[in-house]
N, C-alpha and C positions, 0 to 999 in steps of 0.2 A: 488364465495364467497362474501357475503355482506361485506362492509367496517367494520361494527360493529363486524363481526366475524373474521376479520383478526387479527393474533397475533401481539402484540405491542412490540416495542423495543425502547430503548434509547441508543445512541452512545456516550461514553465518550472518551476523547482524540481523537476526530473524525478526526482530520487533515483536508484534503481537501474533504473527503467523500467517499473514495473507499469502505470501509466496509459497509457504509450505502447504497450506490448505489446497491451493491450486494444483500443486504437483501431486499431492496425495490423491486428489480427485482424478488426475490423469493416469493413475495406476503406478505411481512411483512408490517405493518403500523408503520411508524416512528413517535414517539411523539416529540422528539427534540434531538439535538446534542450539545455537549459541547466541545468547542475548544478555547484555549486562544490566539492563534496567529491570528493577524488581516488579514494577507494575506491568510492563509489557510481557515479561516472562510469566507472570502469574496468569495473564490472559492466555498465552500460548499453552501453558500447562493445563489450564482449566478446559480448554477445547480440544487439544490435539495430543493428549497422552492417555486416551482410553475412553473418552466420553462417547464418541461416535464410532460404531463398528466400521472398520476399514479406513478410517480417517484419523489415524494416530501413528505416532512414532514408535518404533521398536527400540526403545531406549536401552543402551548397554548398561549392564550392572556396574561397570567400573566408573560410570559418570553420574555424579549426583544431579538430580533434577532441581537445579537452582540457577540463579543468574551467574553467568561467567563472562569475563573478558577473554578475548582470544589470547592475550599475553599470559594470563594465569592458567588458562587451559593448556597451552603449549608447555608451560613450565611444570605443571603438576602431572600432566598425562602425556608427555612427549613420547614415551615408549608405546603406549596404546595407539596413539595417532600414527606412529611410524608403521605399526602393523597393518594399518588400513591402506597403505600405499598400494595402488593398483587394484583396490577392491571397491572403490567408490566410482560410480558412473557419472555423478554430477555434483559439483560444489556450487551451490547457489548462494546469492546474498546481495544485499544492497548496502554498501557502506554509508553511514549517515550523510545526508545530503545537505544539511543546513548551511555548511560552509560554501557549497557550490550554488545554492539556489538564488535565482534572480529576485526572489521574494525576500531574501535576507540581505546581509551585508557583504557577502562574497569577499571574504578575506583570505588571501593566500596562506597566511600564517595561522588560520583557524586550526586548532589542534585536531578537530574532527576530520580535516582533510588528509591527515596522515594515516588514518585508519585503513586506507586502501593498501598501505604497506603491509599491515598485519594480514590482510586477505591474501596478498601475494606470498607471504611467508608460509601461510597455511597451504596454499597451492603447492609450494615446493615440497612440503612434507608429505602430503597425501597423494599428489599427482593424479587428480581425477581424470576420467576420460573426457569430460566436458566441464566447462565453467559457464555460469550464467550470472551476469551482473546487471543490476537495475539501478538507475540513478536519475536525478533531474537533468534536463537538457543543458543546464548551466555548467555541467562538468566538462562539456566540449569547448567551452569558451576559455580564452587565455586569462590568467590571473596576473596582476601586477602587485608586487609587494608594496606595503606602505613606504612612502618616501622614494620609491623607485630605485633603491640600492641593489635589489636582487633582480635577476632576469625574470621575464615572464615565464609562467608555467602553464601547461595544458595537461590536466590530469588524465583526461581521456586518452590523449596521445601517449602519455607515459604508460598507461595500462596496456595499450595495444603493443607498444614496443617491448615492454617487459614480458608479457605473456607470449609474444610472437616468437620467442626463442624455442618454445616447445609446442605451441598451439597455432593452428590456423585461427585467425581472429576475424570476426565479423561484427560490425557495429551499425547501429541505425537508431533513428528516433521514431517512436510509435505514438500516434495520437490515440489514446485509449477509447475516445468516443467513437472511433471508426470500427471498434471491435466489441460492440455491445455494452460498453461501460457508459452509464448515463452521466458522464463527466468528461470535460475536455482532456485534461491530464496528459500533456505530451511528456514522454519519458524516453530516456536513453537506455538502450539495452546493448550488452556485449555478450556474444557467444564465442567461446573458445573450444576448439576440437583438437584433442591431442594428436599431434602429427604421427606419433608411433602407432596409434590406433586407427587413424583415418588418413593414411598416406595419399589417397587419391583426391582429397579435397584441397583446393588452393584457396587463397584469400579472395573473398568476393562477398556476395550478398545472399548466398543460397538459403541459409536458415530464415532470412527475412522474406525471401520469395516463397518458401514453404509456409511461413506464417500467413502470408497474404492469400495463398491458395487454400489454406485450411479454414480461413475466416468464415466464408458463407456457409459451407457444410456444417461447421461447428455451431454457428448461430441458428441455422435452420433446425438442427436437431433439438435445440432447446426452445424452438418456437419464437425466436427473436429476430427482429429486423436489424438493419444496419445501424439504426439510431434508436436509442431508448431515451425518452424525454424525462424531465423532472417529474411531471405529473404521472407518467407511467410508472415511475420508480417509487413515489412516496404518497400518492393520493389516498391510499388506505390508512395513512397516518395523520390525516387532517383532524385537528381538534374538534372542529364543528361537526364532523361526521361520526367520530367514534366516541367522543366525550373524554372525560378525564377521571382519574382515580387517585387516591393518595399514593404517593411513590412508595413502593415496597422497600426501597433501599435507603432513602434519605428522609428522615422526619422533617415535616414542614414544607415539603415539596409535593407537587402533583406530577403525574405521569400520564401519557396517552393510554387510553384503553385499547384493547385489541379488537379490531374489526375484521372484516372478510377481505381477502385479496380481490382486487378489481381488474387487474391486468395480467397478461401472461408473465411479464417480468416479476410482478409482485408474487405470483404463485411460485415462480422459480425460486425467489428468495425465501419464501416460507419453507421450502425444502422439507415438507412433511412435519414442520413444527406446529403443533396444535395447542401448545401452552401459551400463556401470556407472553408477549414479545418483550424481551429485556431492553434496558438502556433507552427507555423512552421518557426519561425525566425531563420536564420542561423547566426552562430558566424562569427565575422569579423576577420578572420585569415590573418595575413600578408603574402605576397607571399612567403617569406622564410619559414614561418611556414607550409604553404600548401605543399611546396616542401618537407620539412622534413617529414610531415605526409605521403605523397605519397611514399617516400622511405621506411618508416617504414612498411606501408601496404604491399608493394611488397616483402620486405625481410621476413616479418612474413608469407606470403603465401608460399614463396619458402622454408622456414625452417620448415613449418608445425607447426607454433607457434601462430595460431589464438586462440582467447579466453583465452590465458594465459598471465600472466604478462611478460613484457619485462625483459630479464635477465640483469645482471649488465653490461656486456660487451656492449650490445646494448644501454642501457641507457647512459653510458659514451660516446659512440661513437656519439650519437645524441644529447648530452648535456642536457639530461632530468634528473631532480632531483626526479620526482615522481616515486614511485615504482609500482603504481597501474595501469599504462597505459596498455591497451589491445586493440587488433584489433578484431572486431567481426568476427565470423565464420558464413558465410551466410547459411551454411548447418546444423547448430546446433542451439540450444537455446542460448540465450545470457547469459553471467555471470550475477550475481545479480547486478542490477544497483545501483548506489550510488548518493549522492547529489552533487558530483563533476562532472560538465559537461565534463571535459577533461579526465575522467577515461577511457572512451570508444571511440575508433575511428571507423568510418564507415568501412564496409568491402570492399568497392570499391571506395569511394570518399575521398579525402584528407581533412577530416573535422571531427569535433566532431558531436554528435547527437543533434537534436533539442529536445525541450520539448515534442513535439508531438510524435517523434519517441520513446522517453523513455516511454511516456504514452501508446503507442501501445504495447510495451514490458510488460507493466503492465496491459493490457486489458481494459484500459479506452476507451469508445466509442468516436468517432471523434466529436460529438456535445458537449462533456464535455470540457468547457473552463476554463483555469486556470487564476488566477488573481494575482496581486501583481508584485513585481520585478521578473525579470528572474533569476538573481543571486545576491549574496551579498558576502562580504568578510571582512577580518580583524575581529575586535571585534564584528561586527554586526552578524557574523555567529552564535554566541551563543544566539542571541535575535530575529533573523528574519528567516522566513521560506519562501524563494522565490519559484518560480515555480519548478525548478529542484528538490529542496528538498521536496516539497509537493508530487511530483510524486514518488520519491524514498522512502519516508516514508510510503506510502499508502499500504493498503491491496489490492492485485489485485481484482478488482470487480468480475471477473469470479469465483475465488475460494470462495469469500465471498457469491456469489449467490448459489454455490453448498452447502456450509455450511448452508445457509438459508433454502434450501429445506430439508436437512437432519434434522435440528433441528425442523423445522415445522412438520415433520413426527411424532415426539414424541407427540406433542400437539394434533395432529389429532386422536391419538389412546387412549387418556386419557379416 
């Protein structure tokens, strides 16, 4: 397919670029991406603006390659955006999910919940042929405002109703572990198809049926089965097998050395990358913390409590305040990863996971390098998106690629 014939997309709330990477792999042409966080945008820019042949945006000259909010972009470049009306095949994006997530506080008044309004305003300006929205499953649940003075709101229903004026709308929840991702990660997806372009499609589940039909051929083509386990995903990154080296990025830290891939999945994630694997910096655990982690791992193995949160008795005995701590089960997919690096412990080594191990569980290839701080804390957590958070917030590129092939099939039959 000639580049001029490739379907075009824009990615809003792009984060570090997981959704964009998948769409680019599926043969879409990226016009540009919008992301306000400087760390996340730096990662996207590093990886998707020219580093890999065929996997980069064709960024317009009128748009500076820097972090943007949608409001500022529409204010400064409204005329250029209006000229794109009818010329964009897909508007993709995942409005920030923290206000919807059951892992968070789920506040109706969370200002991040209003960002889906900006998405809809952008849709009205550009009027793409399709829209693709990803979010946590919690967006489908009703919100009650504090004090009960405001009526309940269901943001997913509002999206369907608002888009339904011009689009056939399809929604569903996809458990990513059933689509080759070594992580449970249930996610809400919404697909909109412009009625003026696709008059024969009514409201239903057809895009999700196509996704289901495409799953096995897609995975077989890559040598994958229906389930990829934690061990299959990250066993080539075990410290005891590959050793450690001084961290090239952070003085005073050590990182995992680079070994050889041991499974089909690991080879797929290497994706031709023959240099040292980035983002393998190890946490600096005190000896007493490592000892505690080791005891927790062994007890969870004996008690058959891998992949589940530590119970109250174990937390109190080990002096842990966190309720979310889990030990990975090497023979199963991982729980949904979070932005907190100490939520998951390795299945055999007394430590938390590295950014790269989390990225493997999210299906990012090993050449994809993350930028910015590794972690942040305190009041900065509401304002910064460090590497662990970038990985956790991303759409797994593998399932994004699958969606890209499914949506492209509609355009090919028009």
